[in-house]
C-alpha positions, 0 to 999 in steps of 0.5 A: 207350249211349256218353256222346257218343251220348246227349248228341248224341241229347238235343241233337237233341231240344232243337234241335227246339224246342217241339212241344207236350205232353208236355214234358221239362225238363232242368236241371243243378245244382252247388255250383260252376259247373264241375261238375254234381252233380245233374240235375233232370228235370221231366215235364209231360203237358199244360197245366194238369197237375201236373209230375213231378220226378225228381232224379238225383245224381252223385259226378261231373259228371252231364253226363259220366256215361254212365249218367245221360245214358242214363237221360235218353235213356230217360226222354225216349223212354218219356215220348214227349216232343214238347218237350225243353228244357234250362236252359243252364249249371249252376244253383247248389244252394240 
């Protein structure tokens, strides 16, 4: 899937807002605020359940990596997520 197409699809799902569970939260991390070298996807099935976390690393900017963006779309689709959120910007890696 084209990176722009995947990013648009994810953005559309984020704009829908909170629609209940299951939820997917996406957060990008990087050493600098310009390049996201890692993306963390958190899946929560329902209220009170333990969240599942998946980390995906990239040698380049994960936000512009076609394969990573396509994987994010697939994760969202397979989880049948009602709510998709994304943390703005790039969080620092601890």
